[in-house]
N, C-alpha and C positions, 0 to 999 in steps of 0.2 A: 654182842658177845662173840659171834662167829668171825666178824671182821677183826676183832682183837686177837682171836686165836690165830687167824691167817697171818696177821701182821707179825706176831711173835714167832711164827714158824720161819719167817725169813730173816730174823735177827741173827747176826754173827758176831761173836766175841773174839777179838784178836788180842794176843798177848805179845808184848814187846819186851826184849831182854829177859833177864832172870833175876832172882832175888838172892844170889850167892854173895854178893858184895854190897856194901853200903858205906857212905861217908857223910860228913856233916860240915861241909865247907861254907857255913854262914848262910845269910839270907840271899836267895837267888831264885831265878826261874830255872826249872828243869824241864826240858821238852824233848820229844822225839818228832823228827820231821818226816813227812810222808809225801810222795808224789801220788796224787789221787787220779786213778784212771777210770773209776766208776762213781757216779754222783751218789752220795750217801748222806744220811743224817746220823750223827752220833746221838745215841739215846742214853748212854750211861758210860761214865769214866771212873775207874778205880785206880788210884796211884799208891804204890806200896811205900810205906813210911815206918819209922820207928820213933816213938814218943819218948824223948829223954827229959821228961818234966817240962815240956813246952807249954807256954801260955799264949802263943801267937796263933792266928788262924792259918789255914791252908786253903789257898784259892786255886781252883782248877781253871785252866785257861785254853783258849783256842786262838792261834795266830795264822795269818795267811801271808804268803810271800808276795810282795808288790814291788817289783824291780829288785832292789837289793835290800829292802826293809821288810821285816816281819811286822804285820800290823794286826793289833788286837781285834778279834772278831766277837768273842764272847768270853765271859768269865762268871764263875759262880763259887761261892764259899762252900767248902766241903762239909759234909755231914758225917755223923757217926764215926768220929776219929777215935783211934785206939787210946786207951788210958795211959797214964805215966808208966814208962819203962816196959812198954809192950809194943810189939810190932802189929801192924794191921794195914788198913787202907784208908786213904782219904777218898771218900765216896761222893760222887756228884749228886746223887739223887736223880730226879727226872730232868733231863735236858733235851734240847732239840737244836743241835749245832749242824748246820748245812755245810757239807764239804763237796764242792763241785768238781766234776772231772776236768782234768787238764791244768789243775792248779796244785801248788805245794802248800801244805798246811803243817803246823807244828802244834802238837798236843801235849799237855803235861800239867805242871803245877808251879805255883809260886809258894815257897815254904820259908817260914821264919826261923829264927834261931831255936836251937834245941830239937829241931826235927832232923832225923837221919832219913836219907832217901836211898833206895836200892838202885843199883845200876849194874851193867854187865857190858863186856866187850863182845859179847855174842848177840847177833841180831835176832836169832830165832827165825821163824818162817816169815815170809812176806805177808802183809795184811791182805784180807780178801779183796780190798777195794783199791789197792795201789802197790807202790814200791817204797820200801824204807830208804831214807836218805842219810840217817844218822842222828846223833844227839846234839842238842844246843844247851848251853849254860850261859845265863846272863845275870850278873850281879845287879840287884835292884832292891830298893826299899819297899817297893809295891809293884804290882804288874804294870809295866810301862805301856803306853799306848802303841809304841812301836820301838824297834831296835834293829841294828844290823849285826849279822853274825853268820858264819859258815858252819854247816853241820859237820861233826866229826864222827869217827867210827866208834861210838859207844851208844848205849841205849838204856834208858831208865825203864825200870820194871813197872808196867801198867797193863790194864785190861780196858779195851775200848770196845763197846758194843755199838754196832751200827745196823741200819735198815736201809734198803734200797730206796732212794728218793725218786727214781725213775724206773719203775717196775716194768713198764712196757717198752723201754729203750727208745722212746720217740723224741728224746731230747728236751721234753718238758717236764718240770718238776711237779709232783702231785699236790693237790689242794692241801692235803694233811700236813705237808711240810712248807706251806706258804707259797706254793707255785700255783700256776693257772690250770694245770691239767686236772679236770674234774673226773676223769675216768682213766686211772693210771694202769688199767688192765687192757686198754684198747689203744693201740698205736695210732688209730685214725682220729682220735680226739687228743688234741694238744693244748688248745686254748679255746675260749668261747668263739664260736663262728655261727654263721647263719644256720638255723635249724632246718633240717629236712624231715618233713612229716612222715609218720608211719614206718620209719625204718628201724625202730627200736633203739636208736642211738641218740644220746642227749648232746647234740653239737653245741648248743648255746649255754650249757652248764646251768640250767635252771632247775635241775633235779629230775627231770622226766622228758621222754620224747613227746613231740607234738602230735596229738591224736585228734584235736578239735580245732581245725583251722578257722572255721567261721565263728567260733566262740559262743555257740548256742547252748553249750552245756552237755551236748551229746557226742560222744566219740564217733569218728567216721566208721563206716562199715569196712573200710580198708585197714582199719586198726582193731577190728573185732567189736566195734560198736554197732548202733542201729541207725545212724544218720546216713541216709542214702544219697544226700548231696551236701558234702561238707564245705561247699563254697557259698551256700545260701543259708543264712541264719533262720529263715522262716520255714525251712524244710527239716523236719525231724519227726519221730513217731507221735509226738503230741501236737504237731502242727495243725492249724485250721485249714481244712481242704476247701479249695475254690473250684466249683464245677467248670468243666469245659475249657480250662486254660492250658491244658496239656502238661500240667505240672503235678507231680504226685507229692503234695505238701505233707501228708501223714505217713509216707513211706510204707503204704500197704501194697505197693506193687502196680497200682493204676490210678489214673486221674478219675475224678467224680464226674459222671455224665449229667447233663442238664436237660430240661423239658424240651422236647422237639428234636433232640439229637438222633440221628438215624445211623443204623448200622450199615455196613456195605450192601446188605441184601434188602435194605429198605425198612427194616423193622424199627419200631420206636424203642429206644433204649431206656426210657423211663422218665420220671418226673422227680426233681429234687424236693424232698420234704425236710421239715425240722428233724434233726437227729439222724439224717441219713437219706437214702435214695430208694424210693418204693419202686421195686421192679427193675433197678439198674442192672444191665448186663445179664438179665435172667433168661434172655432168648425169647421172650414173649411179651404181649402188651400188659401194662399194669391193670389191676382190678378196676380202677375208676374208668379207664378207657373201654374195658370189656363190658362194663355195665351200660355205658352209653350206646354201644353198638347193639346190644340185645334189645334195649328200649326202642331204638329206631326200627328194628326188624318187626317187632310186635305192632308198632304203630302203622306200618305199611300194610300188614295183613289185615288189620281191622277195616282200613279204608276200602280194601278190595271186596270185603264181605258186605 
């Protein structure tokens, strides 16, 4: 929900021409050409028309200039058309038409007989994403796959709503619009690359940062987890401790001492028992060793007496 609100906040609706004049010169394409300077996606197109008892469809279209030819990129039959003898809009409904920076595009409609379309000699303001080049008109019985034509100084009245397809300006189009950029708010992420663990960035675009390198199911302590050695899958808080191997398998901060192991001052550090170590690292001998020592002392006293 929040993402939808943020996306809509960046939508911009540009208006071309005005609706002060209209004509009905037969079946034709009616387009406005734009040189695109910022990569955007058109999400809605409304084309102003008047219905003079028309029974033919209105098809909204997007063309791209390739050399001298305008090549059809997308088309969609309009919805919610005005009823007979009324003005209104040929509405696109939901669309997702990519318009990449550095290219020329023409946006508009193919209209059949009995449809009037509004036009103007006034360009109005430049669109938020580029520069107006002028209007195009091409007679055709249906939207052609391509045609050649030069833009003239007139403009059909329409409203085009767009959203930024490269929000972080890193040159990569966001996933939402069919591109490879899985984080369009971070210019350091442009397309899937090798993941860097624990940096909070999803470089490989799998949906999350890498926090468990050894794959033992426990995130590394470097990423806020409890795995004290994320290079060894046998080391984690639930790991089985092995005494005397100088490895802290259960991440409790120390290795488990074994029977006969001595401290630097010569004290016995303990005996490993089931479920733990009796007397380990306690600084004194275990109870079993203490009992043996007391028994030996009593035996020597009795022999002397």
